[in-house]
N, CA, C and O atoms as a GROMACS GRO file, in nm:
protein
  264
    1MET      N    1   0.081  -0.121   0.000
    1MET     CA    2   0.000   0.000   0.000
    1MET      C    3   0.085   0.126   0.000
    1MET      O    4   0.044   0.228  -0.058
    2LYS      N    5   0.201   0.123   0.063
    2LYS     CA    6   0.284   0.242   0.068
    2LYS      C    7   0.328   0.282  -0.072
    2LYS      O    8   0.336   0.401  -0.102
    3LYS      N    9   0.355   0.184  -0.156
    3LYS     CA   10   0.396   0.214  -0.292
    3LYS      C   11   0.283   0.287  -0.366
    3LYS      O   12   0.308   0.383  -0.439
    4THR      N   13   0.164   0.244  -0.346
    4THR     CA   14   0.049   0.307  -0.411
    4THR      C   15   0.033   0.451  -0.362
    4THR      O   16   0.005   0.540  -0.442
    5LEU      N   17   0.050   0.473  -0.234
    5LEU     CA   18   0.035   0.607  -0.178
    5LEU      C   19   0.142   0.700  -0.233
    5LEU      O   20   0.114   0.816  -0.262
    6LYS      N   21   0.265   0.650  -0.247
    6LYS     CA   22   0.372   0.733  -0.304
    6LYS      C   23   0.340   0.769  -0.449
    6LYS      O   24   0.364   0.882  -0.492
    7GLU      N   25   0.285   0.674  -0.522
    7GLU     CA   26   0.248   0.700  -0.661
    7GLU      C   27   0.136   0.804  -0.668
    7GLU      O   28   0.136   0.890  -0.755
    8LEU      N   29   0.041   0.795  -0.576
    8LEU     CA   30  -0.071   0.889  -0.576
    8LEU      C   31  -0.025   1.030  -0.543
    8LEU      O   32  -0.080   1.127  -0.596
    9LYS      N   33   0.074   1.043  -0.455
    9LYS     CA   34   0.121   1.176  -0.416
    9LYS      C   35   0.184   1.251  -0.532
    9LYS      O   36   0.185   1.374  -0.533
   10ASN      N   37   0.235   1.178  -0.630
   10ASN     CA   38   0.299   1.242  -0.745
   10ASN      C   39   0.202   1.283  -0.854
   10ASN      O   40   0.243   1.345  -0.952
   11LYS      N   41   0.074   1.251  -0.839
   11LYS     CA   42  -0.024   1.283  -0.942
   11LYS      C   43  -0.081   1.423  -0.921
   11LYS      O   44  -0.082   1.476  -0.810
   12SER      N   45  -0.128   1.479  -1.030
   12SER     CA   46  -0.190   1.612  -1.024
   12SER      C   47  -0.332   1.600  -0.970
   12SER      O   48  -0.386   1.490  -0.956
   13SER      N   49  -0.392   1.714  -0.941
   13SER     CA   50  -0.527   1.713  -0.885
   13SER      C   51  -0.630   1.663  -0.986
   13SER      O   52  -0.728   1.600  -0.948
   14THR      N   53  -0.609   1.691  -1.115
   14THR     CA   54  -0.704   1.642  -1.215
   14THR      C   55  -0.696   1.489  -1.227
   14THR      O   56  -0.797   1.422  -1.243
   15GLU      N   57  -0.573   1.436  -1.219
   15GLU     CA   58  -0.557   1.291  -1.223
   15GLU      C   59  -0.620   1.226  -1.101
   15GLU      O   60  -0.682   1.120  -1.110
   16LEU      N   61  -0.603   1.290  -0.986
   16LEU     CA   62  -0.663   1.237  -0.863
   16LEU      C   63  -0.815   1.243  -0.869
   16LEU      O   64  -0.883   1.153  -0.821
   17SER      N   65  -0.868   1.349  -0.928
   17SER     CA   66  -1.014   1.361  -0.941
   17SER      C   67  -1.071   1.250  -1.028
   17SER      O   68  -1.173   1.190  -0.995
   18SER      N   69  -1.004   1.224  -1.139
   18SER     CA   70  -1.052   1.117  -1.227
   18SER      C   71  -1.037   0.981  -1.160
   18SER      O   72  -1.122   0.893  -1.178
   19LYS      N   73  -0.930   0.963  -1.083
   19LYS     CA   74  -0.909   0.838  -1.009
   19LYS      C   75  -1.020   0.820  -0.905
   19LYS      O   76  -1.070   0.709  -0.885
   20ALA      N   77  -1.058   0.928  -0.838
   20ALA     CA   78  -1.165   0.921  -0.739
   20ALA      C   79  -1.298   0.882  -0.804
   20ALA      O   80  -1.373   0.802  -0.749
   21LYS      N   81  -1.326   0.939  -0.920
   21LYS     CA   82  -1.450   0.905  -0.990
   21LYS      C   83  -1.450   0.758  -1.032
   21LYS      O   84  -1.552   0.689  -1.021
   22ASP      N   85  -1.335   0.711  -1.080
   22ASP     CA   86  -1.324   0.569  -1.118
   22ASP      C   87  -1.345   0.478  -0.998
   22ASP      O   88  -1.415   0.377  -1.007
   23LEU      N   89  -1.284   0.514  -0.886
   23LEU     CA   90  -1.298   0.431  -0.765
   23LEU      C   91  -1.442   0.431  -0.715
   23LEU      O   92  -1.491   0.328  -0.669
   24GLU      N   93  -1.509   0.545  -0.723
   24GLU     CA   94  -1.648   0.552  -0.680
   24GLU      C   95  -1.736   0.463  -0.768
   24GLU      O   96  -1.827   0.396  -0.719
   25ALA      N   97  -1.707   0.462  -0.898
   25ALA     CA   98  -1.782   0.376  -0.990
   25ALA      C   99  -1.757   0.229  -0.962
   25ALA      O  100  -1.849   0.148  -0.963
   26LYS      N  101  -1.631   0.194  -0.936
   26LYS     CA  102  -1.598   0.056  -0.904
   26LYS      C  103  -1.663   0.013  -0.773
   26LYS      O  104  -1.714  -0.099  -0.761
   27LEU      N  105  -1.662   0.103  -0.676
   27LEU     CA  106  -1.723   0.072  -0.546
   27LEU      C  107  -1.872   0.049  -0.561
   27LEU      O  108  -1.927  -0.042  -0.499
   28PHE      N  109  -1.939   0.130  -0.642
   28PHE     CA  110  -2.082   0.111  -0.667
   28PHE      C  111  -2.107  -0.026  -0.730
   28PHE      O  112  -2.198  -0.098  -0.689
   29LYS      N  113  -2.025  -0.059  -0.828
   29LYS     CA  114  -2.040  -0.187  -0.898
   29LYS      C  115  -2.019  -0.305  -0.803
   29LYS      O  116  -2.093  -0.403  -0.806
   30VAL      N  117  -1.917  -0.294  -0.718
   30VAL     CA  118  -1.887  -0.403  -0.624
   30VAL      C  119  -1.998  -0.416  -0.520
   30VAL      O  120  -2.036  -0.527  -0.483
   31ARG      N  121  -2.049  -0.304  -0.472
   31ARG     CA  122  -2.160  -0.309  -0.375
   31ARG      C  123  -2.284  -0.373  -0.438
   31ARG      O  124  -2.356  -0.449  -0.373
   32PHE      N  125  -2.308  -0.341  -0.564
   32PHE     CA  126  -2.422  -0.399  -0.635
   32PHE      C  127  -2.403  -0.550  -0.648
   32PHE      O  128  -2.498  -0.626  -0.630
   33GLN      N  129  -2.280  -0.593  -0.680
   33GLN     CA  130  -2.252  -0.736  -0.691
   33GLN      C  131  -2.271  -0.806  -0.557
   33GLN      O  132  -2.318  -0.920  -0.552
   34LYS      N  133  -2.233  -0.739  -0.449
   34LYS     CA  134  -2.250  -0.799  -0.315
   34LYS      C  135  -2.398  -0.818  -0.285
   34LYS      O  136  -2.439  -0.922  -0.231
   35THR      N  137  -2.478  -0.719  -0.319
   35THR     CA  138  -2.621  -0.726  -0.293
   35THR      C  139  -2.687  -0.838  -0.371
   35THR      O  140  -2.777  -0.906  -0.320
   36THR      N  141  -2.643  -0.858  -0.494
   36THR     CA  142  -2.703  -0.963  -0.577
   36THR      C  143  -2.641  -1.100  -0.553
   36THR      O  144  -2.686  -1.199  -0.610
   37GLY      N  145  -2.538  -1.105  -0.467
   37GLY     CA  146  -2.477  -1.233  -0.434
   37GLY      C  147  -2.375  -1.281  -0.534
   37GLY      O  148  -2.340  -1.399  -0.533
   38GLN      N  149  -2.325  -1.194  -0.620
   38GLN     CA  150  -2.229  -1.233  -0.722
   38GLN      C  151  -2.085  -1.204  -0.682
   38GLN      O  152  -1.993  -1.239  -0.756
   39LEU      N  153  -2.063  -1.142  -0.568
   39LEU     CA  154  -1.929  -1.102  -0.527
   39LEU      C  155  -1.864  -1.213  -0.446
   39LEU      O  156  -1.917  -1.258  -0.345
   40ALA      N  157  -1.747  -1.257  -0.493
   40ALA     CA  158  -1.675  -1.364  -0.424
   40ALA      C  159  -1.579  -1.307  -0.320
   40ALA      O  160  -1.564  -1.365  -0.212
   41ASP      N  161  -1.516  -1.195  -0.351
   41ASP     CA  162  -1.416  -1.135  -0.262
   41ASP      C  163  -1.475  -1.012  -0.194
   41ASP      O  164  -1.470  -0.902  -0.248
   42VAL      N  165  -1.530  -1.031  -0.075
   42VAL     CA  166  -1.597  -0.923  -0.004
   42VAL      C  167  -1.496  -0.819   0.045
   42VAL      O  168  -1.532  -0.702   0.064
   43SER      N  169  -1.371  -0.859   0.065
   43SER     CA  170  -1.271  -0.765   0.115
   43SER      C  171  -1.236  -0.658   0.011
   43SER      O  172  -1.172  -0.558   0.045
   44SER      N  173  -1.276  -0.677  -0.112
   44SER     CA  174  -1.247  -0.576  -0.215
   44SER      C  175  -1.321  -0.445  -0.184
   44SER      O  176  -1.275  -0.338  -0.222
   45ILE      N  177  -1.434  -0.454  -0.116
   45ILE     CA  178  -1.507  -0.333  -0.077
   45ILE      C  179  -1.422  -0.250   0.018
   45ILE      O  180  -1.411  -0.128   0.003
   46TRP      N  181  -1.361  -0.317   0.116
   46TRP     CA  182  -1.277  -0.249   0.213
   46TRP      C  183  -1.157  -0.184   0.144
   46TRP      O  184  -1.122  -0.070   0.175
   47ARG      N  185  -1.093  -0.256   0.052
   47ARG     CA  186  -0.976  -0.203  -0.017
   47ARG      C  187  -1.011  -0.082  -0.104
   47ARG      O  188  -0.936   0.015  -0.107
   48LEU      N  189  -1.124  -0.089  -0.173
   48LEU     CA  190  -1.167   0.023  -0.256
   48LEU      C  191  -1.199   0.147  -0.172
   48LEU      O  192  -1.163   0.259  -0.209
   49ARG      N  193  -1.265   0.125  -0.059
   49ARG     CA  194  -1.298   0.237   0.030
   49ARG      C  195  -1.172   0.303   0.084
   49ARG      O  196  -1.164   0.425   0.094
   50LYS      N  197  -1.074   0.221   0.119
   50LYS     CA  198  -0.948   0.274   0.172
   50LYS      C  199  -0.875   0.356   0.066
   50LYS      O  200  -0.826   0.465   0.095
   51GLU      N  201  -0.866   0.303  -0.054
   51GLU     CA  202  -0.796   0.375  -0.160
   51GLU      C  203  -0.870   0.504  -0.196
   51GLU      O  204  -0.806   0.607  -0.220
   52LEU      N  205  -1.002   0.499  -0.198
   52LEU     CA  206  -1.081   0.619  -0.226
   52LEU      C  207  -1.057   0.726  -0.118
   52LEU      O  208  -1.045   0.844  -0.149
   53ALA      N  209  -1.050   0.684   0.006
   53ALA     CA  210  -1.024   0.778   0.115
   53ALA      C  211  -0.886   0.840   0.101
   53ALA      O  212  -0.869   0.959   0.127
   54GLN      N  213  -0.788   0.762   0.060
   54GLN     CA  214  -0.654   0.815   0.041
   54GLN      C  215  -0.652   0.919  -0.071
   54GLN      O  216  -0.590   1.025  -0.057
   55VAL      N  217  -0.720   0.890  -0.180
   55VAL     CA  218  -0.725   0.983  -0.292
   55VAL      C  219  -0.795   1.113  -0.251
   55VAL      O  220  -0.747   1.222  -0.283
   56LYS      N  221  -0.906   1.101  -0.181
   56LYS     CA  222  -0.978   1.221  -0.139
   56LYS      C  223  -0.898   1.302  -0.038
   56LYS      O  224  -0.903   1.426  -0.040
   57THR      N  225  -0.822   1.236   0.049
   57THR     CA  226  -0.737   1.306   0.144
   57THR      C  227  -0.629   1.383   0.071
   57THR      O  228  -0.601   1.498   0.105
   58LEU      N  229  -0.567   1.321  -0.028
   58LEU     CA  230  -0.463   1.390  -0.105
   58LEU      C  231  -0.520   1.509  -0.182
   58LEU      O  232  -0.455   1.612  -0.194
   59LEU      N  233  -0.641   1.493  -0.235
   59LEU     CA  234  -0.706   1.605  -0.305
   59LEU      C  235  -0.729   1.722  -0.210
   59LEU      O  236  -0.705   1.837  -0.247
   60THR      N  237  -0.774   1.693  -0.090
   60THR     CA  238  -0.799   1.797   0.009
   60THR      C  239  -0.668   1.865   0.048
   60THR      O  240  -0.664   1.988   0.064
   61GLN      N  241  -0.562   1.788   0.064
   61GLN     CA  242  -0.432   1.844   0.099
   61GLN      C  243  -0.380   1.934  -0.013
   61GLN      O  244  -0.323   2.040   0.014
   62GLN      N  245  -0.398   1.892  -0.137
   62GLN     CA  246  -0.351   1.973  -0.249
   62GLN      C  247  -0.430   2.102  -0.261
   62GLN      O  248  -0.374   2.206  -0.296
   63LYS      N  249  -0.559   2.098  -0.234
   63LYS     CA  250  -0.640   2.220  -0.242
   63LYS      C  251  -0.600   2.317  -0.133
   63LYS      O  252  -0.603   2.439  -0.153
   64GLY      N  253  -0.561   2.265  -0.018
   64GLY     CA  254  -0.520   2.350   0.092
   64GLY      C  255  -0.384   2.415   0.072
   64GLY      O  256  -0.359   2.524   0.123
   65SER      N  257  -0.299   2.350  -0.002
   65SER     CA  258  -0.164   2.401  -0.021
   65SER      C  259  -0.153   2.498  -0.138
   65SER      O  260  -0.052   2.566  -0.153
   66VAL      N  261  -0.256   2.506  -0.221
   66VAL     CA  262  -0.252   2.593  -0.340
   66VAL      C  263  -0.284   2.734  -0.302
   66VAL      O  264  -0.286   2.822  -0.389
   0.00000   0.00000   0.00000
């Protein structure tokens, strides 16, 4: 996970925004699969939520520093 966070810190705010939108879409899809009983790996929800939180935190930090 640390490698991913380092990679995210080097991205611009527009790249982070698009990454956040992608993660939100994936999270919606995974939640829908869980509800319909098609999801085999339930821990993927937790991982997506964590990564989305990291991206949103970095976006907030970048907005504050500008």
